[in-house]
N, C-alpha and C positions, 0 to 999 in steps of 0.2 A: 211288260210281262214279268211275272214273278215266278220263279221255280222253287218248289218246296220239296226238299229231300226228307224222307221219313214221313211222307204224307199219310201212311197207313197207321201211324202211331197215335197216341192219345192227344198230344198237343197239336200235331199236324192236322188231325181231323177237325178239331175245333177252329184252328187257324184258317184252314181253307174254307170252311163253312162261312166264316166271317168275311174273308176276302171276296168270296163269290157274292155274298150279300151286299158288299160295298161296290160291286161292279168291276172288280179287278180282273185282269187277264192272268189266269193261273195255270201252271202245269204241275200236276201232282206226280211225284216220283217215289217209287217204293219197290220192294221185291215181293210183296204180298199179293197173292191172287184174290184173297178176300177183299183187299183194298181196291183192286182193279174193278171187281164187280160193284163195289160201293160207288166209285167215282164214275163208272160207265152209266150207272143208273141215274146219276145226277148230272150227266153230260159235262163232266169236268175232264179235260184232256189228261190222260194218264200214260206215263211211260214206265215200263218195267226196267229198273236200273239197279244193278248190284254195284254199289259205289266202290267196291274193292277191285272191280274190273274196268280198267280205264277205257277199253274199247266200247263199252256199252254207253258211254257218254255221247257217242256219235248218234244215238237215237234222239238226242235232245235238240231243241231249237238253238241256233247259234247267233241270232241277231235280236236286237231290240229288247234285251234282257235288262230290266231295271235293277233287279236284286235277286239274290239267292238266299233262301232260309234253310239252314242245315240243322235238321233235327234227328238225323239217322244215327243210331248208337246201339251198341251192345251194352246192356246193363245187368247187374246181378239178379234183379227181380224177374228177368226173363230167361235165366240160365239155370238149368237143373244141375245136380251134382255130376251126373254122367256126361253132361255136355260142356263142363267147364274146360276152357282152353285159353291160356294166356295169349296164344297166337291170334285167336279170334278177336280179342280185345284190341290187339295191336293192328290187325288188318282192317277192321271196320273203323275203329275210332281214330287211328292215326293215318294209315294208308288211305282209307276212304276219304278222310278230311283233306289230305294232300291232293287226291284226285279231283275233288270238288274245287279246291283252290286253283288248281291248274286249269280246270275248265273255266273258272272266272277270269283268270289271267289271259288265257288264249282268246277268249271271246269278249274281252274288255267289259266285263261285268263290274259296275262301279261299287257295289256294296254286297257284303255277305253278313248275315246274322247267324251266329252260332250259339246254341244254348248248351250249357254245361251244368253238371250237378255241383252242389255245394260240398260234396264229400271230400274234396281235396283240402278242406280247412278243418277236418275232423280233429286234428291234433291241437287246435286252438280252443275247442269248445270248453274243456274243463278249466283251462287257465283264464278264459274271459269271464267266467262266473256270472253269466247273465248280461254282460256288457255287449253291445252290438258290435259285430265284426264288420270292419271296413274293407273296401276293396284294397286299400293300401296295406292291410295287415298281411297280405301274401298268403302262402299256402303252408299247410302242415299235414302232409299225407301220412296216414298210418300204413305201413308196409306189410301188415298182416291182416287176415280177415278177408271176407268175400268182396269187399270194396277196394282192395289194394290195386289190382290190375286195372280195374275200372277207373280209379282216380289217377293212376299213373298215365294211362292212355288218354284220358280226357284232358289232363294237364298238358300233355305233349301236343294234342290237337289244338288247344287254346294258344299255345306258343307258336304253332304253325300259322294260325290266323293272324297273330301279331306280326310274325315275320313277313307275311304277304302284305300286310298293311304298311309296314315300314319300308319294305323294299320295292313294292310294285304300286303302292298308292291306292290299293283297294281299301275302302272303308270297312274295316272289320269290327263289328260290334259283338261282344261276348256277353250274354245274359246268364248270370249265375243264379241257379234256382234251388231252393230247399224243396221238400216234398210238395208235389203239385197234386191237389185234390180236385175231384170232379167226377161226374158219372162216366164210367167206362172201365178203368183198370182195376177197380177196387173189389175184386172177387178173391182170387188166389194169386199169390206171388211165390217166388222161390226165396227162401231165407236160408243162408248157409247151404244152398244147393238143394234144399228140400221144400216141397210145396206146403204152404200154410194158408189158411184163410186170414185175410187181413182183419186187424182189430177194428178198423173203421166199419167194415161191412158187418162184423159181428154185433157192434153196438146198434147199428141201424136195424138189423133183423130182430134183435131182442126187443128194441123199443117198439117196433111195429106190432109185435105179439103181446106187448104189455108185460114182458118178462124182465127180470132184474138185469141191470147192466153191471157187470163185474169188472172192477178196476184193479189191476195187479200193481204191486209196488206202491210208490209214493204218488198219490193223486195230485199233488201240487207240482209234479214234474211238468215243465212247460217247454214248448219248442215253437219255432217259427214255421208256418206253413203258408201256402198261397193257393188261390183258386185258379183253375185253368183259364177262365175268361179274363182274369187280371193279367195272366201271362200273355195271352193273345193281345190284349190291349197294349202291353209293353212292346211286343214285336211290331205291331202296327205303327206305333209312334217311332220306333227305331227305323222302320222302313221310310218314314216321311222325313226324318231329320237329315239335313245335309251337313257334310263336314264333321261328322261325329264318329268317333271310334273308341275302342277300349272296353274295359270290363265294368259291368254294372250289376249290383245286387238287385234281384227282382223277388221280393218277398212281402209279407205283410208288415214287416218292420216291428213286430211285437210278438211276445210269447203268449201261447195259449196253453193252459194247463189241461191235464187229463180230466180233472174235475169239471172245468168249464166246457170241454168238449162233450162230456157225457150229459151235462145239464142241457146243453143246446140240442143234442140229439133227442132227448126226451121231449122237449118242448115242440120240436118239429114233427117227430115221427110217432110218438105214443098216441094210441087212439083215445078219443074222448071217454072219460070215465074209467080208463084203465092205464093210468100213468105208471110207468116203470119206476122202480126204486133203484138206487145205487147201492151196491154191496162192495165191500173192500177186502182185498186179499194182499195186505202189505208184505206178507212173507213170500209171495210168489213174484219172482223177478220178471220184469218186462225188458224188451230190447230197445226201448226208446232212449234217446239222449237229448240233452238240453242245449239249445243254441238260439241265437237271434241275430239278425243282420241289419246293418244300417242301410237305409234306402235313400238317403239325402242326395246322393250323386244322380240317381235315376230321376228323382224329382226335379233337381235343379237343371240338369242337362237335357234329359229326354222329355221332361214335362209329364212324367208318369207318377201316379200313386195308386195304390189299390183301392178298388171301389167296394169290394164285397167283404163284409164281416163274416165270421164263421157261420153265424146263424143265417145270414143272407145266402151264403154258399149252399147250406143244407137245403134251403127252400128252393133254390134254383136247381140243385141236384135232383130233387124230387120231381120238379117240373120237367127236366130233361129226360129223366127216366120214364115218365109217363108219356112223353111225346114220341118216344121210340126213334128219334132222329139219329141217334148214335148207337143203335142196337148192334151194328156191325162190330163195334169195339168189344162187345161182350162175346159175340160169336168168335171173334179172332182170339180172345183170351182163352175161351173154352177149347178151341182147336189146339192152341199151344199146349195147354195142360194135358189134354187127351193124348196128343202125340207123344209127349214125354212119358205118360203113364203106360203106354202100350209098348214101350221099348223093353 
């Protein structure tokens, strides 16, 4: 049996879909009622668990658990200005992780997989100047901005996983992720606590209408991204590997420029005979930063490497959007944004 915390989230939804397809015995855990309806419809066992409340873990199975996948997190993209609370980051990301680790220890769960953001390396990005960041390069948290408490709390959670690995022998695998793309979350997010439409969605919408794609700032600015199905593949390999622990970068391992992204979007989404053009606004700043990660460790130890190019990802994104399989992720995002707007 595999227990997935954060089952109602983006990665969790794709992961459980694949685990079920592979015939795995899965229990989905989340606090979302929308997620409950989604998994009830698919006949996947669902448990409502607030990971900050230790007593709610009594609702979970306690035997024959092969592994736990921990995806539950508070992150800035889901936090509005009026909802910002450093305590929430600490409670969910640190205390919640400790509660999950204690559940693993008490029930002799041999393996936990924890995913964390790459944001705790932000202070390295400028200094590396396009050089891939290794796991051994450590952290460089920026203690200002909307990612500060997020990075602080996720770093502490990662250290808790390592502590339980070394002290109690639980195989703790930490997968460090750059931005994860795919159909589901790319509508509106909170940036500096305020709702904005994502640039990714704006590019696709304009291309589908045959309208110009406007690139702000330097179009050569490049960063490392990864497709959600490649992340799922990494988690599945981590679940299968025995005697493996530690931190692994899970990314494309290469930089993709804004120019390249726009050109790919046009090829995939522009209607025949109405190809979008690219327009440039170099005087208008964007909020993207440049970084790239070394993925040799994941390749050599986990046997993982990304399958999807950016263009492959876009084509699969379109296919998944048309299939409607993950439409509940859109409803969940719309409900979150609407709830905040009505306050």
